C-alpha positions as CSV (number, residue, x, y, z in Angstrom):
1,X,52.5,167.1,16.8
2,X,49.5,165.5,18.6
3,X,49.9,162.2,16.8
4,X,53.7,162.2,17.5
5,X,52.9,162.8,21.2
6,X,50.4,159.9,21.3
7,X,52.8,157.5,19.7
8,X,55.4,158.7,22.1
9,X,53.2,157.7,25.1
10,X,52.6,154.3,23.7
11,X,56.2,153.6,22.8
12,X,57.5,154.9,26.1
13,X,55.2,152.5,28.1
14,X,56.4,149.6,25.9
15,X,60.0,150.6,26.5
16,X,59.5,150.9,30.3
17,X,58.1,147.4,30.4
18,X,61.0,146.3,28.2
19,X,58.4,144.6,26.0
20,X,58.4,143.2,22.6
21,X,56.1,141.6,20.1
22,X,55.2,138.7,22.4
23,X,54.4,140.7,25.6
24,X,50.7,140.7,26.3
25,X,50.5,144.5,26.4
26,X,48.2,146.9,24.6
27,X,48.6,150.7,24.7
28,X,46.5,153.2,22.8
29,X,46.7,157.0,23.1
30,X,44.7,159.8,21.4
31,X,44.4,163.5,21.8
32,X,40.9,165.1,21.8
33,X,40.3,168.8,22.4
34,X,43.6,169.3,24.3
35,X,43.1,166.2,26.5
36,X,45.3,163.1,26.1
37,X,43.4,159.8,26.7
38,X,45.4,156.6,27.3
39,X,44.1,153.0,27.4
40,X,46.4,150.2,28.6
41,X,45.8,146.5,28.9
42,X,48.5,144.3,30.4
43,X,48.7,140.6,31.4
44,X,51.5,138.5,32.9
45,X,51.0,135.8,30.3
46,X,48.6,135.0,27.5
47,X,46.3,132.9,29.8
48,X,45.7,135.6,32.4
49,X,42.9,138.1,32.4
50,X,44.6,141.4,31.8
51,X,44.7,144.5,34.0
52,X,43.1,147.5,32.3
53,X,43.7,151.1,32.8
54,X,42.3,154.3,31.4
55,X,43.7,157.7,32.2
56,X,43.4,161.3,31.0
57,X,45.8,164.3,31.2
58,X,46.2,167.7,29.7
59,X,49.8,166.9,28.9
60,X,51.4,163.7,27.5
61,X,54.4,164.2,29.8
62,X,54.7,161.4,32.4
63,X,51.6,159.5,31.3
64,X,53.6,156.3,30.5
65,X,55.5,156.5,33.8
66,X,52.3,156.9,35.8
67,X,50.6,154.0,34.0
68,X,53.6,151.8,34.7
69,X,53.5,152.8,38.4
70,X,49.8,152.0,38.7
71,X,50.1,148.6,36.9
72,X,53.2,147.6,38.9
73,X,51.4,148.5,42.1
74,X,48.8,145.9,41.3
75,X,46.0,148.3,42.4
76,X,43.9,147.1,39.4
77,X,43.9,143.4,40.2
78,X,40.5,142.1,40.9
79,X,38.8,138.8,41.2
80,X,38.3,136.4,38.3
81,X,34.7,135.8,37.5
82,X,33.6,132.7,35.7
83,X,30.1,132.7,34.2
């Protein structure tokens, strides 16, 4: 059931973005000791530095929707740094 819930979070986010194989989007969810952990990386195109998000919850419900809202709000956009 935990694996099914984790896959459900990942697939839900992909569906919410209406993404396919060519969308620069990565989503990974795991469950550890009753806590769901979710990592997301999303870029507008392949040349852009992606936004990254990490979140935790005691329930998988609503995690994909919350991640979508945060990424769409652009609150994670930072400055490009060239070294």
